[in-house]
MIMAR-746490 format. One record per residue: residue in one letter; x negated, y negated, z of N, C-alpha, C in turn. Coordinates in pm, whole numbers, plus 50000, padded with zeros to 5 digits. Each point is the difference from the previous one (the first is absolute). Example, Ala and Ser with C-alpha at 12.3 -4.5 7.8 and 13.67 -1.06 7.14 Angstrom:
// residues 2
A486815056950780500894988150000499104988050000 S500354989549928499184988150006500774989150073 
//
This chain:
// residues 531
M330456369061087501025008549941501314992249992 K500675001149885501244992749978501195008550043 L501054993350046501195006850053501164999049902 L500755011049990501215000349920501185002050092 V501004991349989501175000850086501175005449919 H500725009650057501145006049932501244999250086 L501214998549933501284998750070500455013350058 C500784999150109500735011350059499565002950142 F500855008150065499755004050140499195012950001 L499175001150102499335012850022500885008650088 S500255012349960500915008750072499565001850144 T501015000850088499685002250143499375013650022 L500125008749903499365013150014498484999249990 L499454988249968498554998549992499355001350137 Q500815000950106499445002050133499525014350019 D500035008249897499515013750006498605000550060 A499755010450078498745000950073498795000949908 C500195003549871498865001349911499464986549958 L500724989250025499584986849957499234993150111 M499034992149960499194992850097500784988650061 K500024999150133500694989350070499004989450042 A500534988150020499124988550020499195000950127 R500395008350091499265000550124498655006849984 R499805007449891498715006449976499004989649952 T498785001950040498964990649961499395003549864 S500165012449955499405003849872500825011049935 M499865001449868500685010649926499145004049881 N500025012949969499255005449887500975004249890 V499704996249879500825003549883499095005749893 K500425010949939499215005949892500054991149877 E498884998749935499924991649880500985005249894 G500784990749942500985003649899501405001950055 E500135001050134501315001950063500644986550033 M501325000250025500694988250048499684997950148 A499974987450040499774996650142501124991050047 L500575003250119501104992350057499554993650131 L500124986850010499684992650120501294993850053 L500465004850116501294996050051499834989850113 C500494987949979499954989850104501035003750107 P499645000950125500875005950103501104990850051 L500904995949910501184992750044501015009950055 R500594996950115500985009050061501434995849967 Q500334988150042501394995649984500114987149919 D498974991750005500084986949936499655001349853 H500925005749919499725002149858500064987149920 S500494989350061500084987349928498744991650017 A499035004950076498794992350024499184998649873 I499344988849986499104997749887498665006550031 V499575009049910498775007650019498934994749907 T498814998250052498864995749920498945010950001 W499655004849882498945009949986498704992949963 T498915004050065498694994349971499035011249970 T499304998949887499005010149964498634995650047 S499015008749980498634996750039499464988149924 S500624996749884499584988249923500754987550044 N500835001550110500744988750059501084994449907 K500455008049902501134995649918501285002950075 R500914990550006501215001350081501244999149912 M501075007350040501284999049932501115002750100 A500984991050010501125001550093501205005549924 V500705009950058501165006049935501125001550101 K501244999949952501175003550080500565013049948 N501245002950037500645012149949500264999049850 E500114987849951500024998449856498584998249956 S499625005149885498615000049959499864993349865 S498814996049971499644994649870498935008749940 V499734998749874499065008649930498874991549945 E498785004650021498834993549943499445009549895 E500104996249874499705009249891498515001549973 R499164992250066498585000449968499325012650052 D500555006950098499375012050056501085010550018 M499885011149926501035010450004499625011350095 S498934998450084499545011150085500524999050142 V500504988350045500464998150137501394993949999 L500905005850081501364995050013500264996550147 I500844990050023500504997050134501515001649997 H500505009050084501445002650009500454996850141 G500874990250011500444996050133498794995150080 S499715007050108498864996150083498835009549984 N500045008949901499005010449987499254998949868 L498765004650005499124998949884499735013949944 V500095001549865499805012749931498894998349897 I498975008350012498955000649899500305012049912 L500224997749870500455010649911498925010549976 K498764995649982498915009349972498754994850069 A499675005950116498914995050081498655002349933 S499164989950008498655001049948499054993150098 I498735000849972499014993650087500264985050011 N500554994149895500274985650002501084996250102 H500865009750035501064997350098499535001950144 Q498825005450017499505002850134499724986950075 G500414999550127499764988050079501054998150107 N500104987750051500914996850110501254993249948 Y501175004150053501284993849967500684996350131 S500614988050003500694995550120501364994449962 C501005003050085501324994049982500344992250126 T500554988149983500424991650112501434995649978 W500734997650110501364995149992500314991850124 N501154994150002500384990950109498974988850015 A499684993849886499084988649997498645003650059 G499575012349976498685004150046499955005050142 R501145000350071499975004550139499875015250010 N500375007149892499855014549997499145003849881 A499185010250020499095003949892499645014850014 S499625005749887499495013749999499015001149886 S498995008550019498955000949898499725014549965 F499445001849878499675013249948498594999549941 D499215010350030498715001749933500165011849904 L500114996949871500255010349897498665005049945 K499845013250005498815006449944500415009949893 V499434998649883500315008849886498945010949995 T500435012650009499085011450007500225009549883 Q499145009949992500105010149895500765012450048 K500385000250128500645011850058501334996250062 M500985008749981501344997850053500015002250152 T500734991550071500155001750144500985011350029 N499615008950091500855011450038500724997250131 Y501255004550009500784999450124500195014350049 T499705002450127500085013550056501305001550078 V500725011049974501225003450071499835013950061 Q500205000950131499955012950069501435004450030 H500345012249953501375004950017499965014550047 F501165005050046500085013350058500845009249913 Q499635012650003500705009949919501475000850037 G500835002549897501425002150022500814987250011 Q499364988349999500724987450012500094993049864 P501074992449978500134992749873499064988049997 L499664995549880499084988749983500344992549871 Q500024987050011500174991449882498704992249981 L499255003749900498784992849966500364986649937 K499174990050027500324986649954499324997049867 C500724992149922499534995849870500144984849993 P499144993049924500184985649987501444996549962 T500584990850074501404996549980500224992849866 H501155002949942500354993349875500154984950022 L499314992149918500054985550010501204994749923 N500844992750070501214994649937499684986249940 I499235000449892499584987749932500455001149855 S500764990249956500655001049868499005001049886 S498864993350012499035000049889499105012250003 L500035007750111499235012350008500955011749977 Y499805006949891500885011249965499435012950060 H500805006750087499565012650058499995010649893 N498825004649966499875009449889500165014550046 S499265004050108500075014050045499375001350138 T500325011450067499375003950126499575014549987 K498705002550023499475013449981499315004750129 W500245013050032499365006350116499005010449952 Q498845000550070499005010349972499495005550134 K499505012549996499475006450120498695006849967 H499054998750092498715006949984499615006250134 P499715012950003500115009349887501465004449981 G500285005449883501345005049971500764990849905 S501275003049982500864992349910501364998150064 L500794990849944501324996850053501045001149890 P501215003750035501075000349899500344985749955 T500544999149879500334986749946501104993150080 S500775007750075501084994450080499544995550139 F498695001050030499494996550133500044984850019 H500584995750110500094985750032499414996850138 G499095008550047499324997450125500645006450122 Y501155007249981500695006050113499685014950008 I499545004550122499735014250025500965004550110 R500865009849968501035004150094499405006950122 R499055009149980499345006950111498505000649968 V499244992950076498564999349974499365013450031 D499125004549909499285012650017498514997349979 M499165009650040498564998249987499604997949854 K500755005849906499674998449860500264985849949 D500734992250081500324986449957498884990050029 K499015004050079498944990250031499194996949875 G499504987949995499234995549883500124984949985 V499594995149884500014985749969501124997349901 Y500954991650038501144996449916499784985849946 T500184998449870499834987149935501314996049934 C500514988250037501214994649939499634987249925 T500294999649873499674988649915501284994249942 T500254987150031501144992849944499474990349895 S500565000849878499534991849888501034989149970 Y499464987949967500844988749964499534994449866 L500984996049920499714994249870500174984950009 Y498924992849965500054985450005499174994549884 G500634991849916499294993949888499465010249902 G500695011249986499585010249905498925009250054 Q499624998750130498975008650058500535007150124 L499435011750028500385007750118499044997050115 Y500594998450122499214997750120500435010250106 N499045005650071500285010950093499834995750146 L500895005350083499924998550145499955014250056 T498875004150060499775013950036499765001450149 R500505011050054499785003450141499555014550009 M498895002350076499495013650021500205003750146 T500645011650023500295004750136499365013750020 V499195001150106499405012950037500905006350106 L500615011549965500905006950091499245010950074 E499984998950134499415010250087501145007050073 V500025013349994501085008050058499495006850126 R500784998950108499655006250127500965011550030 D499495009450083500815011750032501214996350084 E499814991550100501104996650089499814985850053 D501074994550053499974986450053499144999350126 S498934992249994499114998850116500474989650099 G501064993149968500524989750089499194987249997 Q499134998549900499184988049990500794988849933 N500304990150075500714988349948499204987550034 P500004990449910499284987650031500634993150120 V499184993350079500514993850121499154987850033 I500654989650054499304988250049499655002650146 S498714999750032499565002650136499924987150084 L499634989149940499924986950066500384989149902 P500634989450049500464997450137501345006950026 H500474999550123501285005750033501114990049968 A501165005349966501124991449964500374990750115 G500244987549965500414990250099498864993850080 T498765003249963498864994450073499994984749987 I499774993350112499914985450001498554996350032 F499384992549910498624996050018499954985950059 Q499344998750113499824986950062498804993149935 V500204987949954498984993049924499834985850054 D498874994149965499734986050030500104992049871 I500744989050004500144991649881498614995149958 G499715001349870498724995649947498935010749997 S500275011850056499015010650003500185009649883 E498975007949973500075010249895500625012750058 L500755007349916500665012250045499965010449889 V499685012450036500025011249906500865011150059 I501045004149928500875011050041499795011449903 K499605011650052499715011449915501165009850001 C500445003549879501015010649984499265012449952 E500015010650081499275012249968500995011249971 A499735007449892500895010849959499195011749948 V500595011950013499415012249945500835004049879 L499394999749882500675003449874499415012949946 F500725006049902499555012849946499905000149849 T500654990949930499934999649854499804985749954 E499624998549872499804986849942501314992649980 L501125007350006501304993649983500484993150127 E499305002250108500374994050128499144987750025 E500604989750055499254987750023500654991950112 I499194990950059500524990750100499634985849957 Y500814990550043499754986049970500784991550099 W499664987150007500634990750093501014991349929 L501124997550069501044990949952500204988950102 K500194988049949500444988850083501454997549963 R500895003750092501435000549969500205009549882 E500404994949883500245008849885498934998649893 S498944992350025498984997449900498715007250035 Y499305004649895498715006250020498994989750050 V499145004350089498914991450045498885000649898 S499494988449962498974999249897498735007250043 D499255004849900498715006250028498844990549974 S500324987449974498964990049973499484994150130 K498705000350018499394994650121500044984750003 H500454994049892500144985449999501294995550068 E500915009450023501264996750064499834999150153 P500834991950067499914999250147500345013350068 V500865008149936500335013350050499845009749884 Y499195010450018499775009649892499835013950058 S500095009949911499895014050041498965007149916 I499145007850065498985008049933500225014750035 I499975008649898500255014350019498705007849982 E499715008850095498825008549995500425014650013 E499355008849924500335014250001498765008450027 N500185010950074498925009350029500555014249993 K499545007849905500505013649980499185009650085 K500735008650077499345009550088500915012050026 D499485011949973500735012650027501404999949938 G500094995949876501295000149931500944988850041 Q499564991050086500824988850043499414987049947 I500854990249984499574986749958500274990650116 L498974996850076500134991050114499994985749947 T501144993550008500184986949937500254989350106 T499344988549983500174988750090500334987649919 A501134993750033500384987349939499834989250106 S499014991349982499684989650099500704987049962 L500914995750088500704987249982499214989350074 T499464990349926499104990050058500634986149996 F500044993550116500404986150011498724991850021 K499664991649904498804991850017500144990750120 E501194994450017500254990950111501495000650032 V500345005450115501405001650037500644986350021 T501184998149939500764987650017501355003250064 E500704989450040501335002050060500975005949898 E499794997349873500885005549896499925015249997 H498825005450026499845014649999500785006750112 L500274992750108500715005950113501465003149967 S500544993149900501415001849966500225011049897 D498945006249951500115010449897499745013850059 N500665010049941499725013950030499145005949890 Y499095008850038499115006249902500195015150008 T500145006249882500345014149991498935007649924 C499525010850060499115009349930500885010849939 Q500045000749867500895009049926499215011949948 L500535012050022499425012249945500955005549896 E499515002449880500815005649891499385013149953 S500865010049980499575012949945501195006249928 P499755009949915501125006549930500985006850095 S499525004150120500865007550090500704991450103 L499394988950042500624991650102499424986049997 N500774990850056499554986250019500184996450147 S498994993950057500104995650139499324986550013 K500314993150108499414986850019499904997050149 V499074991050031499784995350136499974984849996 T500854993850079500094985450002499434994750131 V499164989749989499394993750116500274985049995 S499754993450111500204985550007498914993750085 L499924986849992498994992450074500674991150101 V499344998050113500504990850102498804992750060 Q500194987450028498904992050055499655004750140 R498725001450024499525004450131500384989950107 A500575005050110500424991150108498794993550064 R500084987050017498914992850065500264999050150 P498965001450080500184998850145500544986250037 R500954999850091500534987250044498934991950072 F500074986849980498984991250055499955001150152 S501175000750060500035000850146499355012850050 L500215011149926499395012650040498484999249988 V499554994349889498564998549981499414991350110 L500714989050031499524991050104499945007050135 S501005008450028500015007350127498835009750009 V499765007249890498895009649999498674992750020 V499844988849927498764992450015499854994850143 G501124995050057499964994950137499615010750100 I500565012149984499685011050090498525003749989 M499505000249876498595003449980499094989550064 V500364987149986499194989450060499995001350152 V501215002650057500085001650146499175011750047 M500055011149925499225011850039498514997249995 V499574992749895498574996949988499574990850114 V500814989650028499664990850107499975007150135 A501035008450025500065007250127498815009450016 S499645006949890498855009150006498724992450028 T499874988149936498804991950022499914995450145 V501144995450055500004995250139499685011350097 I500615011649978499765011450088498545004249995 Y499465000649878498605004249989499074989850064 T500314986949982499144989750058499965001150151 K501165002750060500075000750145499495013450053 K500155010449923499675013450049498845006549925 K499224992149927498965006149918498955007250084 I499694994750120499025006750086500525013650044 D501255000450047500585012850045500135009849884 I500414994949884500165008949883498665005849960 T498964991549996498675004849960499465010350097 L500124997450131499505009550099500795013049998 F501314999149978500825012249993499565008949883 L499814994049883499575007749884498605005750021 R499154992050063498635004550024499985012050095 D500794999350108500035010950098500735012249946 T501084997549922500815011149949499285007649889 L499404992649904499365006449885498565003850027 G499484995750115498625003650033498994993349910 C500314987749954499094993049911498744995950074 F498874999849930498754995350057499224992749891 S499114991450041499284991349907499005007849917 S499684994349882498995006149914498624995150039 S499035009050003498634996250034499174997949875 S500644999249883499284998049875499514985749985 D500344991050096499564986249991498594998150053 G499365010650046498634999150047499864995250143 K501094997650069499954995450139499785011950094 T499294997150113499735010550099501025000050113 Y500454988250038500874998750117501354993949960 D501025003750079501314993749981499994985750054 A499284997650107499994986750059498724997850080 Y499594987450006498874995750082500564991350112 I499785004350125500484992650117498914990150043 L500314987249988499034989750038500634991050106 C499344999250112500494991650109499244986650002 Y500714989850039499354986950014500464993850131 N499154991250058500294993650128500974988549976 S501205001250066501014989649981499744987750084 D499055001050097499684988950089501204995750084 T501065008150005501194996850080500445012750070 D501094998750077500605011750063500995006949908 A500054995549870500995005549907499505012449929 G498765004350026499475011749931500425012950067 L499705011449935500285013350053498845004350089 N500295006650112498935004950085499465013149944 E498985005250063499325011749948500935012249998 D500855001950099500905011650002500994999449883 E500504988149974500954998549889499325002849866 R498754995349984499285002649875499755015049984 R499585006450108499745014449992501295007849971 W501134995450056501295006449973500354999449851 I499804988449939500304998649856499105009149918 E498705000450030499075008549925500365014850016 K500365004050123500325014150025501275004349925 V501034991550002501255003549930499755001049850 L499254990549945499735000249856499265012649958 E499025004150077499185011549960500665013350037 E500475001350122500455013150048501455003149967 Q500874990050004501425002649974500404997449855 L499384990049939500404996249864498995004249894 S498895006250042499025006149909499314989949908 Y499814988050046499264990249920498505001850023 S499224997749897498555000450010499514985750025 L499404997550118499614986550041498484998450002 C499594988049968498604996250017499944990750122 L499315004550106499884992550124498574995050015 Y499884987550032498684993950004499095007050100 N500495002350121499175005850105499695014749975 R500725006449910499835014449978499375003449865 D500384993049894499625003849864498914991449939 V499604989350067498914991849948498715005050061 L499025002749916498745005750047499234989850084 P499345004450108499214990950083498874993849918 G499724987750026498914993149932500424992749874 E501205002549948500464992949881500284985550033 A499774991349902500364986050017501514999050012 I500454991750092501444999250026500764995849875 A499574989649933500724994849882500075010549890 E498885006649971499995010149895500865012050038 A499975003850129500815011550045501494997149986 V500434987850040501434996449990500444999849854 L499214993749912500364999349858500045014049938 S499105008950043500005013749948501285007350041 C500394998150126501245006450046501214994649926 I500014986949976501124994049925500095006049860 K498855001449934499985005149862500475014449993 R499725007950104500345014349997501385002850057 S500764989650039501325002050062501114994249912 R501175006550004501144995049923500654988050067 R499954999550128500594988950074499034995650110 V500114987350041499294994850118501054995550101 V499965006050118500924996450108499234991050097 L500454987750010499324990050082500764998650132 I499315003550114500655000250131499374989150090 P500844990850051499464990150095499715006850134 S498834997950056499595007050122499644990050109 S500315004550119499634992050118499635009750111 P498775000250048498904991249959499365004549870 D498964992749953499305002949875499375013950006 P500345009149907499425013550002498635000649935 G499584988949938498694999949937499925008749877 S501015000049918500035008949882500084992149872 G499284989649987499994992649875501014988949998 C500294994350115501074990150004499624987049934 G498754997749975499584987449939499915000649850 L500535010549935499835001749855501304998249923 L500944992750054501274998349930499844992949866 T499044990849993499784993049873499575009949892 A499155009350035499565010249904501165009049958 I500865003350096501175008249967500894992849901 H500214987350020500844992249910499435000149859 S498674998849985499395000449868500255013449931 A499905010850079500245013349944501445001549952 L500944994450077501415000849960500274992049874 V499344988449989500184991949881499555007649877 E498955008150014499505008049888500865012449976 R501115001750074500995010849981499365013850023 Q499075000450095499415013050031500845007850100 T500834993250076500825007050099501194991450037 H500875005250090501194992950044499974998750153 L500564989050048499924996850142501345001650070 I499955005750121501155000450091499574993050129 L500664989250032499634991850116501015002550112 I499495005350115500865002450115500014987450088 K501194995550033500174988550089500725004650126 T500054991150097500725002850124501114989950020 E500975003950087501094990750030499474987350064 Q498975001250085499464988350067499424990249899 A499345005549897499414991349899501094993049920 E501145006849972501094993949924500654988850079 V500105002050135500724990250083499094988750043 A498815003850050499134990050061498974994349905 G499935005149881498954995349911498725007150034 S498894994249963498715006450017499294995750126 G500564991050080499364995850125498744992349969 P499035000250092498734993349978499305006249880 Q499784992449896499465005349877498494998349997 R499365008749912498544998749992499604989149902 D500205000749872499604989349909500945000049880 N499964989049926500944998449888499745010249889 S498765003849975499705009749894500605013650032 F499925004350127500605012750039501514999749983 L500634989150043501454998849987500435000249853 E499264993149916500344999649857499875013849937 T498935007150039499815013649947501155009250044 L500354999150128501085008350052501324996749931 R500224987249978501264996149932500055005349857 L498884999249929499965005149864500175015149996 L499415007150097500165014550004501455004050027 A500644992550092501405002950030500884997449878 K499654989949923500794996649881499775010249889 T498795005449991499685009649894500565013850028 G499935004450125500395013750031501405001050056 N500265011250068501295002750063499854999450151 C500974993850066499944998450145500965009550070 V499525006150110500805008950083499864995350144 T501124999650072499994994550136499995011250105 W499014999350092499925009350114500754993850118 R500985007650055500864994750106499795007450132 G498785004050023499695006350127500515014350008 P500395004850120500465013950019501175003649907 G500814990149963501145003049912499595004349861 S498734997749964499535003749866499335013649996 Q499915006850113499285012850002500815011349935 S501314998949997500835010549937499824999649848 L499935012049938499825000849854501224995049923 T501134998750070501194994849933500124984850014 S499034993750068500064985550020499744992849869 S500394987349999499774991849882498524998949967 F499134999450101498564998949979499495011749918 W500305012350046499485011849929500635001949862 R501264996949987500645001349869499354990649897 Q499754987550042499364990649908498555003849973 L499275004050105498605003649981499865011849905 R500825010250017499965011749910500354996149857 Y500994991249986500434995749866498854993049927 Y499294990950069498924992649935498745008549981 L499825010450083498855008949983500185009849883 T501215001749951500355010449902499795013750060 A500175010449919499915013650052498555003850024 P499715008250101498625004450025499545010149897 R498705001249985499465010649916500205013450069 Q500075010549918500155013550057498825008349953 L499225005050092498815007549967500215014850027 S499495008349910500015014550024498765003750079 S499955012350043498875004550081498705000349920 M500085000249866498825000749916499544986349954 E500774989550035499694986749950499244991950102 T499244990549947499304990150082500574986549967 P499834990150081500564986949974499554994049870 L498865004649942499494993649879500455006949874 N500395012650005500365006949876501435004849999 S500824995650097501385004950008500844994249888 Y501075007449966500974995449899501405002850051 S500894990649987501375001850049500974992849909 V501305001650027501044994449913500944991450081 C500864992549922501094992050055499484986950056 
//
């Protein structure tokens, strides 16, 4: 489409609400009507404006204009574009840029077969001035006439859109048509207003609900930011939009900062949201104020917000916090390492935890005595004391060779069977030899290597101090050494170890884990427990 440029200023009265402003993303014009596209310059009227059509044809104009005689359907006046008679050929996208492309606004023009209606809600008994397309102060466009019509009904020839006292009979559709003569032809600029009359003032006024005035948004440089301006509107004449200082924010998503407007009509209200989007916040944005402007025939209001960089934690503070956390972790680890036995037993006794029998084991522990060949072993009374405390006071289920192994069984097979059916093996050095499988340590070691059970080796103070004394053979010593290395060692210190609070009992209980708990209906082979 070719452009025609014409001399003269566009009247400041073109800011009339009936004209499409650049902040809108689209506009509808009836075929055959004039269309006005206003580039949203506020104060910088000396800026060079470039209009670009969907065919990418460009033309730069100042306040003085030139004329291109090849196309008489489109005029550019000052910074604004006028289509004299809209047709399907004029439909498309129009963009105006100024300040060397730093500012821009775009229009999506759609040519329709139906006139766009503007709705005005007014109250009985109040005066009203209906709006008509403003007279264009363009020397080459001769204002021919302005005509008012009403449907249903008729209007006097002296009617100029002013109603002194609105009455119910005044409701209807008002059409104002302004005609211009250009090149020997008439061109019309028409506005249709639907007047709705109410009985009384309901107090409904448009209002911005969010954000609140003076809100400061904390942002991170380089991050994306969306600020939503939400308003409740009631008529099509009311609208909200974003301003950066005195300039409209572009609606083009190609800009680093742009605004998108969304509307949702519900229960006679128009819930409108204008989203101000920063693709990437920069330090330059921090120095600007952004204003959400609400315009309506009855009032204008605005909310101004600003941006501030989010405060970063001081390095020393971060270092202190990290240091405290490290100290706490280290201290907790040290305390647990030193007190893990006491902590475990406390929780076990307090919570009443007991072992699960779902592992298929019959006994909590198998007590196996071996001949130490020295005076460092436990005597029979001490062994019986340990067995009695484990069973009667601590409720452990024990497998005892002299009691639970059936007569006539082979010693090796009986010991291995007991090991397999027990969760732990407690190895007690005895003096003298109790004759309970003391020569089978090599077999026990093989079973432990196969991970069938776990070993607890009881030692004595005499053995720690004096060594093993007269030894039997190197194979026995090697087996004993390997068993001590594989399992856990607990030291028996004579009468001082008989108390349940002694180190001996605390360690032995810890390595044995919690005992199984059987109900009166359970047997050792089918019991089930938790913890």
